[in-house]
N, C-alpha and C positions, 0 to 999 in steps of 0.2 A: 504494500500500500504506500509506503513512504517513497519508494523508488518512482512509482507512477506520479505521485504528487511533485516530486523533485523534477521529473522530466516535463511535466505540465508547466511548472514555474519557469524552467529554463526556456521552453518554447515561447511562452508569453513574453518573457523578458527580451528574447532575441527578436521576436516580431515587433514589439513596441520600439525597440532600439532602432531597427531598420526603418520602420514607418516614420519615426521621429526625424531621422536624417532626411528622408525623401520629402517630408512636408516642408522643410526649410528651403528646398530648391524653388526657384522662381520659374514661372512659365515665361517663355520668350516674349509673349504678348504683354506681360506685366512690366517689362523694362521700358522706361520712357526717358527721354531727354529732359533734363531739368529736375530730376528727382534724386533724393538722397536715400541710400540704402545702408544697412548695418550688418556686418557679418558676425558669425559666431566667434571669430577671433577678435571681436571688438574693433573692427576696422570700418570706418565710414568710407563710402564710395559715392561720388556724385557723377552721374552720367551727363557728359557734356555735349556729345554729338553722336549721331547714328547715321550710317549710310550703307545700304545693302545689308550684308551679313555682319558688318563690323561696327564697333562703337569705340569711343574714346571716353575714358573716365579718369577722375582724380581720386587716387587712393590716399587715405590717411595712414599713419603708422598703426600697427596693431596694438591692442591693449588701451585704447582711448577711453577716457572717462566720458560720461554722458554730456552732451552739448546743452548749454543753457540758452534761453531765448536771446541773450545779448552776446553770445560767443561768436568769435570770428570763425570762418570756415577752417577746418583742421588740416588743410592740405599744403601749408607753407613748406617750401623746399622739398615737396614730394613730386617726383617726375610723373607726368601723365602716363597712362597705359592705354594701349590699343589691343583689342582682342575681338574674337568672334562673339556675337551676342549669345550663342549657345554656351560658350565657355563661361561667360559672365553669369549666366543663369544657374549654372551647376554648382556654384559656390553655396555654402550653407549660410542662410540669412536669418536674422531675428527681427521680430517686431520690436520697435523701440519708441520711446516717448520723445517727442519733439514739439515744442510749443504747447505742451499740455495734451497732445493727441498721441495715442498709442496706435501704430500702424507699421506695416512691413516696408512702406516707402513714404516719403514726405516731399511735397512740392517745394522747391526753392524759388525765391523771388529773383527778379532780374539782377539785383545788386549782389545777392549771394552767388549766383551763377558766374557773374563777372569776376567776383573775388576768387572763386575756385579756379577759373581759367587763368587768372593772373598768378595765383599762388603756384600752380604746377606748370606754368609756361606752356599752355596748350594751344594758344591762338593759331600759330602757323600749322600745327598738326590738324586742327579742326578745319582750317581753310583748305588744306590738301585732301581731306577725307572726302 
C-alpha cells in the first residue's frame, strides 16, 4: 500500500512540475512590441521591435528587484539582443506586479520605450531590422 501511494505522489509531483514549467512559456501571439516581461531568473525584458520571425529586446541583469512606479528602466549598459520570436517565447516567464497591476506583461509608455532603447543602444539595430 505504501509503495503505491509513494508512486502516486511521485507521478503527481512530476506532472505538476512539468505542467508548471510549460505554463510559464508564452505563446508567440502574446509577445508584443512595447511590453515588459519578467523571467523566472528575475530578468526584465522589454520588446523593442519585431519584424518577420525576429525581435529585438532589452534585457536587464538577472536577479533584479521589483520595479517601483518611479524606477528608471533597468537596462542601463545592457546590450540589446536579437532572436527569433519562438526562442523568446520559450523562456520561463512570471506574472509580476507593475504599477499596482499583476500580469504576465505590462505596456510601457513612449518615454519608457525611448529610455530602454537609449539604455541598450538599440536604435541602429531597430532601424536595420
